[in-house]
C-alpha positions as a printed Julia matrix, in Angstrom:
382×3 Matrix{Float64}:
   4.46   87.88  -14.1
   1.43   85.75  -14.73
   1.07   82.37  -13.09
   0.26   80.18  -16.06
  -2.05   77.23  -15.88
   0.66   74.8   -14.89
   1.86   77.01  -12.06
  -1.69   77.62  -10.84
  -2.42   73.92  -10.7
   0.89   73.31   -8.98
  -0.17   75.77   -6.31
  -2.65   73.14   -5.22
   0.1    70.95   -3.79
   0.77   70.35   -0.11
   2.55   73.11    1.84
   6.17   72.72    2.87
   8.69   74.7     4.91
  11.12   77.46    4.01
  14.9    77.09    4.33
  15.45   80.79    4.87
  14.4    80.91    8.5
  11.98   78.72   10.47
   8.69   79.25    8.68
   5.49   77.24    8.51
   3.36   78.16    5.47
  -0.38   78.17    5.78
  -2.27   75.93    3.39
  -5.92   76.2     2.46
  -8.52   74.37    0.41
  -8.4    75.25   -3.26
 -11.95   74.95   -4.56
 -12.84   78.29   -6.22
 -10.41   80.22   -4.07
  -9.35   83.66   -5.25
  -5.75   83.78   -6.46
  -3.95   87.1    -6.84
  -0.52   87.85   -8.23
   0.76   91.42   -8.25
   4.11   93.09   -8.7
   5.57   96.59   -8.91
   9.11   97.44  -10.01
  11.54  100.27   -9.42
  12.44  100.06  -13.12
  10.17  102.38  -15.15
  10.62  100.12  -18.17
   8.75   97.33  -16.38
   5.06   98.03  -15.96
   3.23   96.88  -12.81
   0.65   94.17  -13.2
  -2.0    92.36  -11.16
  -3.63   89.1   -12.26
  -6.72   87.8   -10.47
  -8.37   84.42  -11.01
 -10.22   81.67   -9.2
  -9.02   78.11   -8.91
 -11.38   75.32   -9.91
 -11.4    71.63   -8.99
  -9.0    69.49  -10.96
 -11.87   67.3   -12.19
 -13.24   70.24  -14.16
 -11.72   71.46  -17.41
  -9.43   74.47  -17.24
  -7.14   75.47  -14.42
  -8.61   78.82  -13.41
 -11.3    81.4   -14.15
 -10.3    85.02  -14.56
 -11.88   87.39  -12.03
 -13.33   90.41  -13.8
 -14.82   93.64  -12.52
 -12.54   94.04   -9.51
 -11.32   97.34   -8.11
  -7.56   97.19   -7.73
  -5.0    99.58   -6.3
  -1.57   99.69   -4.71
  -1.32  101.76   -1.55
   1.81  103.3    -0.03
   2.18  103.6     3.73
   2.28  107.39    3.29
  -1.35  107.27    2.07
  -0.67  107.56   -1.66
  -2.82  105.26   -3.79
  -2.24  104.05   -7.36
  -5.32  102.74   -9.2
  -5.18   99.82  -11.62
  -7.61   99.2   -14.48
  -8.73   95.97  -16.12
  -7.09   95.74  -19.55
  -8.02   92.15  -20.39
 -10.17   89.74  -18.38
  -8.55   89.26  -14.99
  -5.5    91.4   -15.81
  -5.15   94.85  -14.23
  -2.59   97.54  -15.07
  -2.0   101.21  -14.38
  -3.03  103.83  -16.93
   0.28  103.74  -18.76
   2.36  104.88  -15.8
   4.7   102.81  -13.63
   4.44  102.66   -9.85
   7.99  103.36   -8.7
   8.58  102.29   -5.08
  10.73  104.55   -2.93
  13.33  103.65   -0.34
  12.05  103.73    3.22
   8.45  103.16    2.17
   6.21  100.1     2.12
   3.37   99.14   -0.21
   0.38   96.87   -0.18
  -2.04   95.55   -2.77
  -5.79   96.11   -2.33
  -8.46   94.22   -4.31
 -12.23   94.63   -3.99
 -14.14   91.98   -5.93
 -17.62   92.24   -7.39
 -19.04   90.19   -4.5
 -18.05   93.04   -2.13
 -15.12   91.24   -0.53
 -11.83   93.03    0.09
  -8.43   91.4    -0.16
  -5.11   92.89    0.85
  -1.48   91.99    1.09
   0.68   92.95    4.01
   2.64   96.17    3.65
   5.8    95.05    1.88
   8.99   97.13    2.17
  10.93   98.28   -0.84
  14.54   97.11   -0.86
  16.89   98.75   -3.38
  18.19   96.28   -5.93
  21.31   94.28   -5.22
  23.75   94.39   -8.11
  24.42   91.3   -10.18
  28.08   90.54   -9.61
  28.27   88.14  -12.53
  26.44   85.6   -14.65
  28.48   82.56  -15.6
  28.02   79.27  -17.42
  29.74   75.94  -17.77
  29.35   72.73  -19.72
  27.53   70.06  -17.74
  26.03   66.59  -18.18
  22.64   66.82  -16.49
  19.66   64.63  -15.76
  16.77   66.25  -17.61
  13.8    63.99  -16.84
  12.39   61.78  -14.13
  12.81   58.88  -16.57
  16.58   58.98  -16.2
  17.45   60.87  -19.4
  20.75   62.79  -19.36
  21.96   65.45  -21.77
  24.98   67.61  -22.32
  24.45   71.36  -22.32
  25.32   74.71  -20.78
  24.18   75.56  -17.24
  23.97   79.21  -16.22
  24.55   80.66  -12.76
  24.1    84.05  -11.06
  26.2    85.72   -8.36
  25.16   88.69   -6.23
  26.14   90.37   -2.99
  24.6    92.72   -0.46
  26.0    96.14    0.36
  24.89   95.81    4.01
  24.17   93.05    6.52
  20.55   92.48    5.47
  19.97   89.11    3.77
  19.24   89.12    0.07
  16.06   87.52   -1.25
  16.29   87.22   -5.01
  14.2    85.99   -7.9
  15.3    85.95  -11.53
  13.27   86.42  -14.7
  15.02   85.03  -17.75
  14.73   85.4   -21.48
  17.1    84.28  -24.18
  17.95   85.08  -27.77
  19.95   82.79  -29.98
  21.45   82.95  -33.44
  20.98   79.89  -35.58
  21.01   78.74  -39.18
  19.37   76.16  -41.4
  21.5    73.59  -43.26
  20.38   74.17  -46.83
  20.61   77.45  -48.76
  17.53   78.43  -50.71
  19.21   78.74  -54.12
  16.43   77.25  -56.23
  12.65   77.19  -56.06
  10.14   74.86  -57.7
   7.33   77.04  -59.09
   5.0    74.15  -59.78
   6.14   73.79  -63.36
   9.87   74.67  -63.53
  12.91   75.13  -61.32
  14.06   78.75  -61.1
  16.93   80.53  -59.41
  15.76   82.03  -56.14
  16.6    85.74  -56.06
  14.75   86.75  -52.89
  16.0    87.48  -49.35
  18.38   85.15  -47.57
  16.48   83.11  -44.99
  19.34   80.92  -43.83
  20.3    82.84  -40.66
  17.89   83.93  -37.93
  17.61   85.11  -34.35
  14.92   83.79  -32.04
  13.88   85.07  -28.61
  11.96   83.23  -25.93
  10.96   83.6   -22.31
  12.36   80.89  -20.04
   9.78   79.35  -17.7
  10.64   78.28  -14.2
  11.16   79.55  -10.67
  14.73   80.8   -10.19
  15.39   82.01   -6.65
  18.13   82.19   -4.02
  18.86   83.94   -0.74
  21.97   84.95    1.22
  20.63   84.24    4.71
  23.41   82.76    6.83
  25.97   82.74    4.03
  29.54   83.9     4.41
  29.88   87.5     3.27
  26.11   87.76    2.78
  26.55   86.64   -0.83
  24.56   84.58   -3.29
  27.07   82.4    -5.13
  26.4    80.15   -8.12
  22.62   80.38   -7.92
  21.25   77.98  -10.51
  19.54   79.49  -13.52
  18.55   77.65  -16.71
  20.05   74.7   -18.54
  20.36   74.79  -22.35
  20.45   71.38  -23.99
  22.75   70.2   -26.76
  19.62   69.22  -28.71
  17.98   71.83  -30.91
  19.09   75.11  -32.42
  19.87   77.19  -29.34
  23.61   76.47  -29.12
  24.36   76.09  -32.83
  25.98   79.53  -33.31
  25.62   81.95  -30.37
  23.33   82.14  -27.35
  22.51   85.14  -25.17
  20.83   85.01  -21.77
  19.16   88.16  -20.41
  18.93   88.08  -16.62
  16.5    90.32  -14.74
  17.19   90.07  -11.02
  14.43   91.03   -8.6
  15.31   91.94   -5.03
  12.09   91.11   -3.2
  10.71   91.01    0.38
  11.2    87.88    2.43
   7.48   87.02    2.41
   7.41   86.97   -1.39
  10.6    84.92   -1.47
   9.09   82.35    0.91
   6.07   82.01   -1.38
   8.26   81.22   -4.39
  10.58   79.02   -2.34
   7.75   76.83   -1.08
   6.15   76.65   -4.5
   9.42   75.61   -6.09
  10.08   73.02   -3.41
   6.63   71.51   -3.89
   7.17   71.27   -7.65
  10.6    69.7    -7.2
   9.52   67.27   -4.48
   6.32   66.02   -6.08
   7.95   65.3    -9.42
   5.18   66.55  -11.64
   1.9    68.31  -12.22
  -0.41   65.38  -11.52
   0.96   64.35   -8.12
  -1.15   66.92   -6.31
  -3.07   67.23   -3.07
  -6.02   69.58   -2.51
  -4.11   72.31   -0.68
  -2.36   75.5    -1.56
   0.24   77.86   -0.13
  -1.49   80.99    0.94
   1.21   83.61    0.4
   1.01   87.18    1.71
  -2.58   88.0     0.65
  -5.75   87.57    2.71
  -9.41   88.58    2.74
  -9.62   91.4     5.27
 -13.4    91.81    5.03
 -14.13   88.16    5.89
 -11.45   86.16    7.71
 -13.24   82.91    6.81
 -12.74   83.54    3.08
  -9.46   82.06    1.93
  -7.22   83.64   -0.68
  -3.85   82.84   -2.14
  -1.12   84.53   -4.07
   1.7    86.98   -3.73
   2.4    90.7    -3.98
   6.0    91.7    -4.72
   7.8    95.02   -4.42
  10.85   94.48   -6.59
  14.16   96.23   -7.07
  15.52   95.43  -10.52
  19.06   94.7   -11.72
  20.0    93.42  -15.17
  22.8    91.54  -16.86
  23.28   89.89  -20.24
  25.77   87.2   -21.15
  26.76   85.67  -24.5
  27.93   82.12  -25.11
  29.43   80.87  -28.36
  28.85   77.37  -29.68
  30.4    75.05  -27.1
  33.16   72.64  -28.06
  32.96   70.37  -25.01
  30.14   68.26  -26.48
  28.34   67.58  -29.73
  25.51   69.89  -30.81
  22.57   68.08  -32.35
  20.31   70.54  -34.15
  16.99   69.94  -35.88
  17.42   66.95  -38.18
  17.25   67.73  -41.9
  17.79   65.32  -44.79
  17.27   65.65  -48.54
  15.2    63.3   -50.68
  15.99   63.07  -54.42
  13.4    64.26  -56.91
  12.84   62.05  -59.94
  12.34   58.37  -60.75
  14.09   57.18  -57.57
  12.5    59.68  -55.25
   9.76   62.29  -55.09
   7.68   63.0   -58.17
   7.78   66.58  -59.46
   4.03   66.4   -60.04
   3.38   65.72  -56.38
   5.5    68.58  -55.06
   3.67   71.69  -53.88
   4.58   74.88  -55.74
   6.95   77.54  -54.39
   9.15   75.23  -52.34
  12.92   75.36  -52.14
  14.95   72.63  -53.83
  18.67   71.84  -53.85
  20.78   71.09  -56.88
  22.83   68.03  -55.92
  24.32   67.5   -59.4
  23.91   69.02  -62.84
  20.14   69.34  -63.3
  19.56   66.84  -60.52
  17.61   68.07  -57.54
  16.54   67.05  -54.09
  14.36   68.63  -51.44
  12.7    68.14  -48.11
   9.07   68.86  -47.43
  10.28   70.26  -44.1
  10.85   73.71  -45.52
  12.15   74.92  -42.15
  15.37   73.27  -43.32
  15.62   76.1   -45.91
  13.81   78.99  -44.23
  14.87   79.79  -40.67
  11.77   81.92  -40.12
   9.67   78.76  -40.16
  11.35   77.79  -36.88
   9.97   80.91  -35.23
  12.89   83.27  -35.79
  13.48   86.52  -37.6
  16.24   87.66  -39.94
  16.37   91.05  -38.19
  19.49   91.31  -36.03
  18.62   92.4   -32.44
  20.07   95.82  -31.53
  21.86   94.39  -28.46
  23.56   91.59  -30.39
  27.33   91.34  -30.09
């Protein structure tokens, strides 16, 4: 999972403490420091990935510079090594094969950069995935900005439990798909000279998928029954198209080592406590990666060995609050409205009375694809 520019800049914040057990993160200066993020999964459908970049001062444009030409591998404690190859600048993957961690074994990430320095993570144990007991949601009225704005919406939660007495350290990756419609049917089209019946495909109903940004984590350390209960996932607002018909959340749960969890915990706490991207200090959480060829060279980032569990939940249009989708309104065409001569050709129009028409230049009010969706029904849709 790539740390995008916002996350990378947020890594420059002051270090904090972990709630899991007493833990004092190390913080280092950020100027041109190497940043590494790597992950392997026990799910063969999820390909391992390593991203390497260098931070730059905030007074320079851009948030990072990709590190090219590195030699990258993942090494098992039994001596087995898995090479990675640069596929795009700064991004390294295996040659089409997953790296499947095995129970009872530990793995570390090795990176040799073009300046002859060697970086390594600690050996991280593989923990089999904890099952997702359930994913739930409920209607809530939530503060959504630091400016005091509140919105109705649906809040999602995850529940999981451990099969033994070892604490769970969990991180969730989320993506969503939603079914939505546009308010006006495309029954007529203005060709540029005449109005004709539209006989093409129906573009009123679409599905749209999106990845959900954010750090979603929880642990079971010290909890009764060694369970994670009602761990907060994403909030879906009443505004927009997402809740207009049906919404589906796909939850990928990663069971990860404690060191990786602490990295994400401290990063999330810094983001939450500072209140925004620009309230930064010139420090960074170091994570579980260091330069083993030169102890004076600082590095940051995280290597994760992840056990994967999955769950999907569907939510119909809620009735507890009003849904406010994308605003669409028609403007009459003719003497009291838009001139036919000024309309672009091949736009949809609506017959509001016999031979009286109206339209909106926001054609996404007729064609759902223009809002980023597709008319192809997803195979998992219920």
